[in-house]
A tleap script that builds the chain and sets N, CA, C and O, in Angstrom:
source leaprc.protein.ff14SB
mol = sequence {
  NMET LYS ILE ILE LEU PRO PHE SER VAL THR
  LEU PRO ARG LYS THR LYS GLU ASP LYS VAL
  PHE THR LEU ASN LEU ASN ILE TYR ARG ASN
  ALA HIE HIE MET ILE LEU ASN GLN ALA LYS
  ILE ALA TRP LYS ASP ILE VAL TYR SER SER
  VAL GLN GLY ASN MET THR THR GLY PRO PRO
  TYR VAL PHE THR TYR THR VAL PHE PRO ALA
  THR ASN ARG LYS PHE ASP LEU ALA ASN VAL
  LEU PRO ILE ILE GLN LYS PHE THR ASP ASP
  ALA LEU ILE GLU MET GLY VAL ILE SER ASP
  ASP SER TYR LYS VAL ILE PRO SER ILE LYS
  TYR TYR PHE GLY GLY VAL ASP ARG ASP ASN
  PRO ARG VAL GLU LEU ASP ILE ARG THR VAL
  TYR PHE ASP ALA LEU PRO CPHE
}
set mol.1.N position { 0.861 -1.162 0.000 }
set mol.1.CA position { 0.000 0.000 0.000 }
set mol.1.C position { 0.907 1.225 0.000 }
set mol.1.O position { 1.900 1.270 0.727 }
set mol.2.N position { 0.567 2.205 -0.809 }
set mol.2.CA position { 1.308 3.459 -0.848 }
set mol.2.C position { 0.388 4.595 -0.440 }
set mol.2.O position { -0.733 4.710 -0.935 }
set mol.3.N position { 0.876 5.438 0.472 }
set mol.3.CA position { 0.136 6.603 0.948 }
set mol.3.C position { 0.959 7.844 0.605 }
set mol.3.O position { 2.151 7.905 0.903 }
set mol.4.N position { 0.326 8.818 -0.013 }
set mol.4.CA position { 0.980 10.082 -0.334 }
set mol.4.C position { 0.612 11.095 0.749 }
set mol.4.O position { -0.565 11.322 1.027 }
set mol.5.N position { 1.627 11.697 1.350 }
set mol.5.CA position { 1.435 12.604 2.475 }
set mol.5.C position { 2.066 13.969 2.178 }
set mol.5.O position { 3.075 14.044 1.476 }
set mol.6.N position { 1.483 15.038 2.705 }
set mol.6.CA position { 2.070 16.366 2.534 }
set mol.6.C position { 3.112 16.642 3.623 }
set mol.6.O position { 3.325 15.810 4.506 }
set mol.7.N position { 3.755 17.801 3.560 }
set mol.7.CA position { 4.692 18.234 4.589 }
set mol.7.C position { 3.999 19.036 5.679 }
set mol.7.O position { 4.584 19.281 6.735 }
set mol.8.N position { 2.753 19.450 5.434 }
set mol.8.CA position { 2.064 20.313 6.383 }
set mol.8.C position { 0.566 20.067 6.326 }
set mol.8.O position { 0.056 19.422 5.410 }
set mol.9.N position { -0.125 20.596 7.325 }
set mol.9.CA position { -1.585 20.568 7.355 }
set mol.9.C position { -2.080 21.985 7.598 }
set mol.9.O position { -1.377 22.812 8.179 }
set mol.10.N position { -3.286 22.249 7.150 }
set mol.10.CA position { -3.896 23.551 7.361 }
set mol.10.C position { -4.864 23.458 8.521 }
set mol.10.O position { -5.769 22.624 8.535 }
set mol.11.N position { -4.656 24.328 9.491 }
set mol.11.CA position { -5.501 24.360 10.674 }
set mol.11.C position { -6.477 25.525 10.561 }
set mol.11.O position { -6.059 26.656 10.311 }
set mol.12.N position { -7.761 25.271 10.740 }
set mol.12.CA position { -8.720 26.379 10.679 }
set mol.12.C position { -8.533 27.328 11.853 }
set mol.12.O position { -8.276 26.900 12.978 }
set mol.13.N position { -8.662 28.598 11.584 }
set mol.13.CA position { -8.523 29.627 12.616 }
set mol.13.C position { -9.789 30.464 12.674 }
set mol.13.O position { -10.586 30.465 11.735 }
set mol.14.N position { -9.967 31.162 13.758 }
set mol.14.CA position { -11.127 32.044 13.894 }
set mol.14.C position { -10.941 33.334 13.103 }
set mol.14.O position { -11.911 34.035 12.814 }
set mol.15.N position { -9.711 33.641 12.757 }
set mol.15.CA position { -9.441 34.845 11.971 }
set mol.15.C position { -9.624 34.542 10.490 }
set mol.15.O position { -10.034 33.440 10.126 }
set mol.16.N position { -9.327 35.500 9.648 }
set mol.16.CA position { -9.509 35.341 8.208 }
set mol.16.C position { -8.603 34.275 7.615 }
set mol.16.O position { -9.008 33.551 6.705 }
set mol.17.N position { -7.398 34.177 8.116 }
set mol.17.CA position { -6.413 33.284 7.514 }
set mol.17.C position { -6.284 31.980 8.293 }
set mol.17.O position { -6.281 31.971 9.524 }
set mol.18.N position { -6.180 30.880 7.552 }
set mol.18.CA position { -5.902 29.596 8.178 }
set mol.18.C position { -4.416 29.526 8.532 }
set mol.18.O position { -3.599 30.255 7.970 }
set mol.19.N position { -4.082 28.649 9.460 }
set mol.19.CA position { -2.687 28.495 9.873 }
set mol.19.C position { -2.140 27.205 9.269 }
set mol.19.O position { -2.770 26.151 9.350 }
set mol.20.N position { -0.969 27.302 8.668 }
set mol.20.CA position { -0.298 26.136 8.118 }
set mol.20.C position { 0.665 25.612 9.181 }
set mol.20.O position { 1.522 26.342 9.679 }
set mol.21.N position { 0.506 24.338 9.515 }
set mol.21.CA position { 1.366 23.692 10.503 }
set mol.21.C position { 2.268 22.717 9.751 }
set mol.21.O position { 1.807 21.695 9.244 }
set mol.22.N position { 3.554 23.044 9.686 }
set mol.22.CA position { 4.523 22.184 9.005 }
set mol.22.C position { 5.004 21.131 9.979 }
set mol.22.O position { 5.365 21.440 11.115 }
set mol.23.N position { 5.007 19.891 9.534 }
set mol.23.CA position { 5.431 18.807 10.408 }
set mol.23.C position { 6.940 18.664 10.355 }
set mol.23.O position { 7.495 18.108 9.408 }
set mol.24.N position { 7.589 19.172 11.380 }
set mol.24.CA position { 9.005 18.916 11.586 }
set mol.24.C position { 9.290 19.046 13.078 }
set mol.24.O position { 8.506 19.631 13.825 }
set mol.25.N position { 10.399 18.505 13.488 }
set mol.25.CA position { 10.714 18.413 14.911 }
set mol.25.C position { 10.842 19.780 15.574 }
set mol.25.O position { 10.413 19.956 16.715 }
set mol.26.N position { 11.429 20.748 14.873 }
set mol.26.CA position { 11.625 22.075 15.463 }
set mol.26.C position { 10.296 22.748 15.773 }
set mol.26.O position { 10.146 23.354 16.834 }
set mol.27.N position { 9.338 22.653 14.874 }
set mol.27.CA position { 8.024 23.253 15.110 }
set mol.27.C position { 7.239 22.425 16.129 }
set mol.27.O position { 6.573 22.983 17.001 }
set mol.28.N position { 7.315 21.110 16.023 }
set mol.28.CA position { 6.589 20.208 16.921 }
set mol.28.C position { 6.954 20.453 18.391 }
set mol.28.O position { 6.075 20.552 19.247 }
set mol.29.N position { 8.234 20.548 18.666 }
set mol.29.CA position { 8.659 20.658 20.072 }
set mol.29.C position { 8.276 21.987 20.710 }
set mol.29.O position { 8.218 22.087 21.936 }
set mol.30.N position { 8.011 23.014 19.894 }
set mol.30.CA position { 7.653 24.326 20.427 }
set mol.30.C position { 6.152 24.628 20.342 }
set mol.30.O position { 5.703 25.675 20.806 }
set mol.31.N position { 5.392 23.727 19.760 }
set mol.31.CA position { 3.966 23.985 19.558 }
set mol.31.C position { 3.171 23.733 20.839 }
set mol.31.O position { 3.514 22.870 21.648 }
set mol.32.N position { 2.126 24.493 20.994 }
set mol.32.CA position { 1.195 24.336 22.113 }
set mol.32.C position { 0.428 23.024 21.925 }
set mol.32.O position { 0.163 22.620 20.792 }
set mol.33.N position { 0.076 22.370 23.009 }
set mol.33.CA position { -0.599 21.066 22.919 }
set mol.33.C position { -1.927 21.150 22.177 }
set mol.33.O position { -2.328 20.178 21.536 }
set mol.34.N position { -2.612 22.270 22.246 }
set mol.34.CA position { -3.885 22.404 21.521 }
set mol.34.C position { -3.647 22.482 20.008 }
set mol.34.O position { -4.433 21.944 19.228 }
set mol.35.N position { -2.579 23.141 19.602 }
set mol.35.CA position { -2.213 23.217 18.180 }
set mol.35.C position { -1.807 21.826 17.688 }
set mol.35.O position { -2.185 21.418 16.590 }
set mol.36.N position { -1.043 21.108 18.497 }
set mol.36.CA position { -0.650 19.744 18.124 }
set mol.36.C position { -1.872 18.849 17.951 }
set mol.36.O position { -1.925 18.044 17.021 }
set mol.37.N position { -2.841 18.982 18.827 }
set mol.37.CA position { -4.057 18.191 18.728 }
set mol.37.C position { -4.819 18.518 17.441 }
set mol.37.O position { -5.301 17.614 16.758 }
set mol.38.N position { -4.928 19.804 17.113 }
set mol.38.CA position { -5.588 20.200 15.863 }
set mol.38.C position { -4.838 19.637 14.653 }
set mol.38.O position { -5.452 19.175 13.691 }
set mol.39.N position { -3.515 19.680 14.713 }
set mol.39.CA position { -2.701 19.161 13.608 }
set mol.39.C position { -2.893 17.657 13.457 }
set mol.39.O position { -2.982 17.156 12.336 }
set mol.40.N position { -2.959 16.934 14.567 }
set mol.40.CA position { -3.166 15.476 14.491 }
set mol.40.C position { -4.535 15.139 13.907 }
set mol.40.O position { -4.664 14.182 13.143 }
set mol.41.N position { -5.542 15.907 14.255 }
set mol.41.CA position { -6.883 15.673 13.705 }
set mol.41.C position { -6.880 15.920 12.199 }
set mol.41.O position { -7.428 15.123 11.437 }
set mol.42.N position { -6.267 17.013 11.771 }
set mol.42.CA position { -6.184 17.319 10.338 }
set mol.42.C position { -5.366 16.256 9.607 }
set mol.42.O position { -5.704 15.871 8.487 }
set mol.43.N position { -4.292 15.781 10.238 }
set mol.43.CA position { -3.443 14.744 9.633 }
set mol.43.C position { -4.220 13.435 9.480 }
set mol.43.O position { -4.105 12.756 8.460 }
set mol.44.N position { -5.000 13.092 10.484 }
set mol.44.CA position { -5.790 11.868 10.422 }
set mol.44.C position { -6.748 11.901 9.231 }
set mol.44.O position { -6.943 10.883 8.567 }
set mol.45.N position { -7.340 13.048 8.960 }
set mol.45.CA position { -8.229 13.180 7.801 }
set mol.45.C position { -7.484 12.923 6.497 }
set mol.45.O position { -8.021 12.292 5.586 }
set mol.46.N position { -6.254 13.410 6.405 }
set mol.46.CA position { -5.445 13.186 5.205 }
set mol.46.C position { -5.127 11.702 5.052 }
set mol.46.O position { -5.274 11.139 3.967 }
set mol.47.N position { -4.693 11.077 6.132 }
set mol.47.CA position { -4.344 9.652 6.092 }
set mol.47.C position { -5.591 8.820 5.769 }
set mol.47.O position { -5.530 7.895 4.958 }
set mol.48.N position { -6.710 9.148 6.398 }
set mol.48.CA position { -7.948 8.402 6.173 }
set mol.48.C position { -8.345 8.423 4.701 }
set mol.48.O position { -8.715 7.387 4.148 }
set mol.49.N position { -8.272 9.581 4.063 }
set mol.49.CA position { -8.670 9.668 2.658 }
set mol.49.C position { -7.705 8.908 1.756 }
set mol.49.O position { -8.091 8.463 0.675 }
set mol.50.N position { -6.455 8.755 2.185 }
set mol.50.CA position { -5.476 8.012 1.390 }
set mol.50.C position { -5.585 6.508 1.580 }
set mol.50.O position { -5.263 5.746 0.668 }
set mol.51.N position { -6.032 6.070 2.743 }
set mol.51.CA position { -6.038 4.647 3.083 }
set mol.51.C position { -7.337 3.947 2.689 }
set mol.51.O position { -7.335 2.738 2.456 }
set mol.52.N position { -8.426 4.672 2.611 }
set mol.52.CA position { -9.739 4.065 2.357 }
set mol.52.C position { -9.666 3.042 1.232 }
set mol.52.O position { -9.274 3.359 0.109 }
set mol.53.N position { -10.050 1.804 1.554 }
set mol.53.CA position { -10.080 0.725 0.578 }
set mol.53.C position { -8.710 0.222 0.174 }
set mol.53.O position { -8.601 -0.555 -0.776 }
set mol.54.N position { -7.670 0.636 0.859 }
set mol.54.CA position { -6.299 0.276 0.518 }
set mol.54.C position { -5.645 -0.459 1.672 }
set mol.54.O position { -4.720 0.082 2.277 }
set mol.55.N position { -6.070 -1.636 1.999 }
set mol.55.CA position { -5.539 -2.343 3.151 }
set mol.55.C position { -4.489 -3.373 2.713 }
set mol.55.O position { -4.552 -3.919 1.611 }
set mol.56.N position { -3.522 -3.620 3.609 }
set mol.56.CA position { -2.546 -4.678 3.370 }
set mol.56.C position { -2.989 -5.905 4.159 }
set mol.56.O position { -3.978 -5.855 4.890 }
set mol.57.N position { -2.256 -7.003 4.011 }
set mol.57.CA position { -2.715 -8.261 4.587 }
set mol.57.C position { -2.595 -8.343 6.098 }
set mol.57.O position { -3.573 -8.709 6.750 }
set mol.58.N position { -1.483 -8.031 6.677 }
set mol.58.CA position { -1.363 -8.123 8.126 }
set mol.58.C position { 0.055 -7.934 8.606 }
set mol.58.O position { 0.996 -7.954 7.813 }
set mol.59.N position { 0.212 -7.746 9.929 }
set mol.59.CA position { 1.552 -7.490 10.448 }
set mol.59.C position { 2.410 -8.744 10.390 }
set mol.59.O position { 1.886 -9.849 10.252 }
set mol.60.N position { 3.702 -8.585 10.493 }
set mol.60.CA position { 4.447 -7.343 10.662 }
set mol.60.C position { 4.628 -6.591 9.343 }
set mol.60.O position { 4.544 -7.166 8.257 }
set mol.61.N position { 4.879 -5.277 9.476 }
set mol.61.CA position { 5.012 -4.408 8.319 }
set mol.61.C position { 6.393 -3.754 8.280 }
set mol.61.O position { 7.043 -3.566 9.309 }
set mol.62.N position { 6.814 -3.418 7.077 }
set mol.62.CA position { 7.956 -2.540 6.874 }
set mol.62.C position { 7.389 -1.230 6.356 }
set mol.62.O position { 6.693 -1.206 5.341 }
set mol.63.N position { 7.687 -0.138 7.054 }
set mol.63.CA position { 7.262 1.191 6.634 }
set mol.63.C position { 8.458 1.885 5.992 }
set mol.63.O position { 9.516 2.005 6.611 }
set mol.64.N position { 8.292 2.339 4.760 }
set mol.64.CA position { 9.345 3.056 4.056 }
set mol.64.C position { 8.846 4.445 3.700 }
set mol.64.O position { 7.896 4.593 2.930 }
set mol.65.N position { 9.486 5.459 4.260 }
set mol.65.CA position { 9.141 6.855 4.005 }
set mol.65.C position { 10.166 7.434 3.033 }
set mol.65.O position { 11.369 7.377 3.285 }
set mol.66.N position { 9.686 7.989 1.924 }
set mol.66.CA position { 10.551 8.642 0.950 }
set mol.66.C position { 10.084 10.075 0.792 }
set mol.66.O position { 8.915 10.321 0.495 }
set mol.67.N position { 10.994 11.024 0.990 }
set mol.67.CA position { 10.650 12.438 0.970 }
set mol.67.C position { 11.078 13.075 -0.359 }
set mol.67.O position { 12.184 12.846 -0.847 }
set mol.68.N position { 10.179 13.875 -0.924 }
set mol.68.CA position { 10.400 14.603 -2.174 }
set mol.68.C position { 10.126 16.089 -1.912 }
set mol.68.O position { 8.998 16.541 -2.111 }
set mol.69.N position { 11.129 16.856 -1.472 }
set mol.69.CA position { 10.895 18.275 -1.174 }
set mol.69.C position { 10.742 19.107 -2.452 }
set mol.69.O position { 11.070 18.653 -3.549 }
set mol.70.N position { 10.240 20.325 -2.286 }
set mol.70.CA position { 10.010 21.217 -3.430 }
set mol.70.C position { 11.279 21.930 -3.874 }
set mol.70.O position { 11.370 22.379 -5.017 }
set mol.71.N position { 12.253 22.037 -2.986 }
set mol.71.CA position { 13.483 22.757 -3.327 }
set mol.71.C position { 14.701 21.905 -3.001 }
set mol.71.O position { 14.609 20.861 -2.355 }
set mol.72.N position { 15.825 22.382 -3.465 }
set mol.72.CA position { 17.087 21.699 -3.209 }
set mol.72.C position { 17.710 22.148 -1.885 }
set mol.72.O position { 18.844 21.784 -1.574 }
set mol.73.N position { 16.979 22.923 -1.126 }
set mol.73.CA position { 17.470 23.416 0.166 }
set mol.73.C position { 17.802 22.232 1.076 }
set mol.73.O position { 17.032 21.278 1.193 }
set mol.74.N position { 18.944 22.318 1.702 }
set mol.74.CA position { 19.401 21.232 2.559 }
set mol.74.C position { 18.518 21.131 3.798 }
set mol.74.O position { 18.172 22.153 4.392 }
set mol.75.N position { 18.150 19.922 4.193 }
set mol.75.CA position { 17.392 19.703 5.423 }
set mol.75.C position { 17.734 18.330 5.975 }
set mol.75.O position { 18.318 17.492 5.289 }
set mol.76.N position { 17.364 18.123 7.209 }
set mol.76.CA position { 17.673 16.897 7.924 }
set mol.76.C position { 16.456 15.972 7.886 }
set mol.76.O position { 15.386 16.337 8.374 }
set mol.77.N position { 16.609 14.792 7.315 }
set mol.77.CA position { 15.497 13.833 7.272 }
set mol.77.C position { 14.969 13.538 8.675 }
set mol.77.O position { 13.772 13.319 8.858 }
set mol.78.N position { 15.860 13.533 9.657 }
set mol.78.CA position { 15.471 13.207 11.032 }
set mol.78.C position { 14.684 14.333 11.706 }
set mol.78.O position { 14.153 14.131 12.798 }
set mol.79.N position { 14.596 15.507 11.088 }
set mol.79.CA position { 13.747 16.573 11.620 }
set mol.79.C position { 12.338 16.496 11.053 }
set mol.79.O position { 11.394 16.987 11.671 }
set mol.80.N position { 12.188 15.891 9.896 }
set mol.80.CA position { 10.896 15.866 9.217 }
set mol.80.C position { 10.187 14.518 9.386 }
set mol.80.O position { 9.036 14.469 9.821 }
set mol.81.N position { 10.858 13.454 9.051 }
set mol.81.CA position { 10.173 12.167 8.942 }
set mol.81.C position { 9.724 11.549 10.270 }
set mol.81.O position { 8.674 10.906 10.273 }
set mol.82.N position { 10.420 11.688 11.381 }
set mol.82.CA position { 9.888 11.103 12.621 }
set mol.82.C position { 8.541 11.692 13.055 }
set mol.82.O position { 7.699 10.970 13.589 }
set mol.83.N position { 8.333 12.980 12.834 }
set mol.83.CA position { 7.053 13.590 13.208 }
set mol.83.C position { 5.957 13.113 12.269 }
set mol.83.O position { 4.857 12.782 12.709 }
set mol.84.N position { 6.256 13.077 10.978 }
set mol.84.CA position { 5.285 12.548 10.012 }
set mol.84.C position { 4.981 11.089 10.338 }
set mol.84.O position { 3.828 10.662 10.270 }
set mol.85.N position { 6.012 10.324 10.694 }
set mol.85.CA position { 5.816 8.918 11.060 }
set mol.85.C position { 4.911 8.788 12.282 }
set mol.85.O position { 3.979 7.984 12.273 }
set mol.86.N position { 5.168 9.559 13.322 }
set mol.86.CA position { 4.379 9.455 14.554 }
set mol.86.C position { 2.927 9.845 14.309 }
set mol.86.O position { 2.017 9.148 14.757 }
set mol.87.N position { 2.699 10.954 13.603 }
set mol.87.CA position { 1.330 11.367 13.293 }
set mol.87.C position { 0.627 10.296 12.460 }
set mol.87.O position { -0.544 9.997 12.693 }
set mol.88.N position { 1.337 9.724 11.495 }
set mol.88.CA position { 0.741 8.708 10.619 }
set mol.88.C position { 0.454 7.427 11.386 }
set mol.88.O position { -0.622 6.846 11.239 }
set mol.89.N position { 1.400 6.978 12.202 }
set mol.89.CA position { 1.183 5.776 13.016 }
set mol.89.C position { -0.044 5.939 13.906 }
set mol.89.O position { -0.889 5.048 13.979 }
set mol.90.N position { -0.135 7.078 14.580 }
set mol.90.CA position { -1.281 7.320 15.461 }
set mol.90.C position { -2.593 7.314 14.683 }
set mol.90.O position { -3.597 6.799 15.174 }
set mol.91.N position { -2.597 7.878 13.479 }
set mol.91.CA position { -3.811 7.884 12.648 }
set mol.91.C position { -4.172 6.467 12.215 }
set mol.91.O position { -5.345 6.093 12.248 }
set mol.92.N position { -3.186 5.678 11.812 }
set mol.92.CA position { -3.449 4.300 11.368 }
set mol.92.C position { -3.969 3.437 12.517 }
set mol.92.O position { -4.818 2.570 12.309 }
set mol.93.N position { -3.460 3.671 13.727 }
set mol.93.CA position { -3.955 2.935 14.894 }
set mol.93.C position { -5.399 3.334 15.186 }
set mol.93.O position { -6.253 2.474 15.396 }
set mol.94.N position { -5.668 4.630 15.198 }
set mol.94.CA position { -7.021 5.103 15.499 }
set mol.94.C position { -8.029 4.608 14.463 }
set mol.94.O position { -9.190 4.362 14.792 }
set mol.95.N position { -7.588 4.461 13.216 }
set mol.95.CA position { -8.478 3.982 12.157 }
set mol.95.C position { -8.598 2.460 12.148 }
set mol.95.O position { -9.437 1.918 11.429 }
set mol.96.N position { -7.774 1.759 12.933 }
set mol.96.CA position { -7.837 0.307 12.989 }
set mol.96.C position { -7.073 -0.389 11.881 }
set mol.96.O position { -7.244 -1.591 11.677 }
set mol.97.N position { -6.234 0.341 11.161 }
set mol.97.CA position { -5.441 -0.268 10.080 }
set mol.97.C position { -4.321 -1.110 10.671 }
set mol.97.O position { -4.032 -2.201 10.179 }
set mol.98.N position { -3.685 -0.602 11.737 }
set mol.98.CA position { -2.684 -1.382 12.469 }
set mol.98.C position { -3.101 -1.408 13.943 }
set mol.98.O position { -3.786 -0.503 14.419 }
set mol.99.N position { -2.680 -2.450 14.652 }
set mol.99.CA position { -3.104 -2.589 16.053 }
set mol.99.C position { -2.320 -1.673 16.982 }
set mol.99.O position { -2.889 -1.120 17.923 }
set mol.100.N position { -1.042 -1.505 16.738 }
set mol.100.CA position { -0.211 -0.563 17.486 }
set mol.100.C position { 1.049 -0.303 16.676 }
set mol.100.O position { 1.233 -0.869 15.598 }
set mol.101.N position { 1.923 0.565 17.204 }
set mol.101.CA position { 3.140 0.889 16.454 }
set mol.101.C position { 4.399 0.365 17.148 }
set mol.101.O position { 5.471 0.963 17.056 }
set mol.102.N position { 4.248 -0.755 17.836 }
set mol.102.CA position { 5.398 -1.375 18.494 }
set mol.102.C position { 6.258 -2.106 17.456 }
set mol.102.O position { 5.869 -2.257 16.298 }
set mol.103.N position { 7.428 -2.551 17.901 }
set mol.103.CA position { 8.331 -3.274 17.008 }
set mol.103.C position { 7.756 -4.617 16.551 }
set mol.103.O position { 8.218 -5.175 15.555 }
set mol.104.N position { 6.767 -5.136 17.254 }
set mol.104.CA position { 6.158 -6.395 16.832 }
set mol.104.C position { 5.253 -6.206 15.620 }
set mol.104.O position { 5.068 -7.132 14.830 }
set mol.105.N position { 4.696 -5.026 15.474 }
set mol.105.CA position { 3.828 -4.718 14.328 }
set mol.105.C position { 4.631 -4.047 13.208 }
set mol.105.O position { 4.433 -4.346 12.030 }
set mol.106.N position { 5.538 -3.137 13.588 }
set mol.106.CA position { 6.370 -2.430 12.606 }
set mol.106.C position { 7.838 -2.628 13.010 }
set mol.106.O position { 8.422 -1.750 13.645 }
set mol.107.N position { 8.441 -3.772 12.648 }
set mol.107.CA position { 9.815 -4.037 13.064 }
set mol.107.C position { 10.868 -3.272 12.263 }
set mol.107.O position { 12.038 -3.246 12.644 }
set mol.108.N position { 10.460 -2.652 11.156 }
set mol.108.CA position { 11.429 -1.949 10.326 }
set mol.108.C position { 10.815 -0.676 9.758 }
set mol.108.O position { 9.736 -0.700 9.166 }
set mol.109.N position { 11.530 0.450 9.949 }
set mol.109.CA position { 11.116 1.730 9.402 }
set mol.109.C position { 12.322 2.306 8.675 }
set mol.109.O position { 13.411 2.402 9.239 }
set mol.110.N position { 12.120 2.685 7.428 }
set mol.110.CA position { 13.220 3.203 6.610 }
set mol.110.C position { 12.892 4.617 6.148 }
set mol.110.O position { 11.741 4.936 5.849 }
set mol.111.N position { 13.924 5.461 6.093 }
set mol.111.CA position { 13.792 6.840 5.616 }
set mol.111.C position { 14.702 7.023 4.397 }
set mol.111.O position { 15.864 6.615 4.408 }
set mol.112.N position { 14.152 7.646 3.343 }
set mol.112.CA position { 14.927 7.905 2.136 }
set mol.112.C position { 14.656 9.301 1.608 }
set mol.112.O position { 13.575 9.856 1.805 }
set mol.113.N position { 15.648 9.861 0.938 }
set mol.113.CA position { 15.488 11.084 0.170 }
set mol.113.C position { 15.226 10.654 -1.264 }
set mol.113.O position { 16.048 9.957 -1.860 }
set mol.114.N position { 14.084 11.064 -1.831 }
set mol.114.CA position { 13.709 10.631 -3.170 }
set mol.114.C position { 14.090 11.589 -4.269 }
set mol.114.O position { 13.988 11.249 -5.448 }
set mol.115.N position { 14.531 12.789 -3.907 }
set mol.115.CA position { 14.879 13.788 -4.902 }
set mol.115.C position { 13.930 14.969 -4.832 }
set mol.115.O position { 12.882 14.903 -4.190 }
set mol.116.N position { 14.305 16.038 -5.491 }
set mol.116.CA position { 13.502 17.253 -5.506 }
set mol.116.C position { 12.377 17.109 -6.519 }
set mol.116.O position { 12.598 16.666 -7.646 }
set mol.117.N position { 11.171 17.484 -6.112 }
set mol.117.CA position { 10.019 17.504 -7.020 }
set mol.117.C position { 9.306 18.839 -6.826 }
set mol.117.O position { 8.446 18.974 -5.956 }
set mol.118.N position { 9.671 19.816 -7.639 }
set mol.118.CA position { 9.122 21.165 -7.509 }
set mol.118.C position { 7.609 21.208 -7.727 }
set mol.118.O position { 6.908 22.015 -7.118 }
set mol.119.N position { 7.124 20.340 -8.591 }
set mol.119.CA position { 5.700 20.353 -8.934 }
set mol.119.C position { 4.827 19.597 -7.941 }
set mol.119.O position { 3.642 19.900 -7.803 }
set mol.120.N position { 5.397 18.621 -7.253 }
set mol.120.CA position { 4.602 17.783 -6.364 }
set mol.120.C position { 5.404 17.374 -5.124 }
set mol.120.O position { 5.724 16.196 -4.963 }
set mol.121.N position { 5.738 18.341 -4.234 }
set mol.121.CA position { 6.461 17.956 -3.021 }
set mol.121.C position { 5.579 17.069 -2.151 }
set mol.121.O position { 4.381 17.310 -2.008 }
set mol.122.N position { 6.197 16.028 -1.568 }
set mol.122.CA position { 5.395 15.058 -0.823 }
set mol.122.C position { 6.294 14.114 -0.048 }
set mol.122.O position { 7.516 14.110 -0.192 }
set mol.123.N position { 5.639 13.316 0.776 }
set mol.123.CA position { 6.270 12.181 1.426 }
set mol.123.C position { 5.459 10.963 1.017 }
set mol.123.O position { 4.237 10.941 1.165 }
set mol.124.N position { 6.139 9.961 0.507 }
set mol.124.CA position { 5.467 8.715 0.139 }
set mol.124.C position { 5.749 7.679 1.215 }
set mol.124.O position { 6.900 7.446 1.584 }
set mol.125.N position { 4.695 7.067 1.708 }
set mol.125.CA position { 4.819 5.971 2.674 }
set mol.125.C position { 4.426 4.683 1.969 }
set mol.125.O position { 3.300 4.535 1.494 }
set mol.126.N position { 5.361 3.765 1.910 }
set mol.126.CA position { 5.100 2.450 1.333 }
set mol.126.C position { 5.017 1.459 2.489 }
set mol.126.O position { 5.969 1.310 3.256 }
set mol.127.N position { 3.881 0.785 2.610 }
set mol.127.CA position { 3.670 -0.196 3.676 }
set mol.127.C position { 3.632 -1.580 3.051 }
set mol.127.O position { 2.801 -1.869 2.190 }
set mol.128.N position { 4.543 -2.425 3.498 }
set mol.128.CA position { 4.600 -3.795 2.984 }
set mol.128.C position { 4.572 -4.787 4.134 }
set mol.128.O position { 5.113 -4.539 5.212 }
set mol.129.N position { 3.938 -5.896 3.878 }
set mol.129.CA position { 3.919 -6.986 4.850 }
set mol.129.C position { 5.217 -7.766 4.724 }
set mol.129.O position { 5.671 -8.050 3.616 }
set mol.130.N position { 5.814 -8.112 5.857 }
set mol.130.CA position { 6.991 -8.979 5.857 }
set mol.130.C position { 6.610 -10.281 6.535 }
set mol.130.O position { 5.599 -10.367 7.232 }
set mol.131.N position { 7.429 -11.279 6.320 }
set mol.131.CA position { 7.138 -12.592 6.884 }
set mol.131.C position { 8.096 -12.870 8.030 }
set mol.131.O position { 9.261 -12.473 7.981 }
set mol.132.N position { 7.615 -13.543 9.051 }
set mol.132.CA position { 8.382 -13.752 10.279 }
set mol.132.C position { 9.742 -14.399 10.024 }
set mol.132.O position { 10.707 -14.076 10.718 }
set mol.133.N position { 9.843 -15.290 9.062 }
set mol.133.CA position { 11.120 -15.945 8.825 }
set mol.133.C position { 12.164 -14.983 8.249 }
set mol.133.O position { 13.350 -15.312 8.218 }
set mol.134.N position { 11.738 -13.794 7.790 }
set mol.134.CA position { 12.670 -12.796 7.282 }
set mol.134.C position { 13.139 -11.829 8.364 }
set mol.134.O position { 14.004 -10.990 8.112 }
set mol.135.N position { 12.582 -11.937 9.554 }
set mol.135.CA position { 12.939 -11.020 10.642 }
set mol.135.C position { 14.079 -11.584 11.477 }
set mol.135.O position { 14.191 -12.801 11.620 }
set mol.136.N position { 14.932 -10.716 12.036 }
set mol.136.CA position { 16.083 -11.200 12.789 }
set mol.136.C position { 15.776 -11.637 14.216 }
set mol.136.O position { 16.687 -12.075 14.918 }
set mol.137.N position { 14.538 -11.537 14.670 }
set mol.137.CA position { 14.220 -11.908 16.054 }
set mol.137.C position { 13.165 -12.975 16.115 }
set mol.137.O position { 12.781 -13.402 17.204 }
savepdb mol mol.pdb
quit
């Protein structure tokens, strides 16, 4: 199963302008808990619309995140992808797609840089089922 994810979510505001919440560690660690909750709700809606009717067979899974930024600006994969991963895992659990995000359900998570895509910046999540005999434990 492949899920296409954005780098940010739009949070509705009481003022004229909506607020864009970019998912990265620097913004996440400084955000108010109410803003984080709004961002998780908006993220769940994105994941839900991508997953509908797209189920895999069963755990354990390998999650592979590939990032395609809009510019060639240097950035740290470890600032972006762990937050996207956590928000996505929580959404998949709440939707019942996976039972939890422990190592028994997701024993392998991979992060890759896929190249610059000015026209369609995104994060692609590829979820594949692995077989127990292929696992090291």
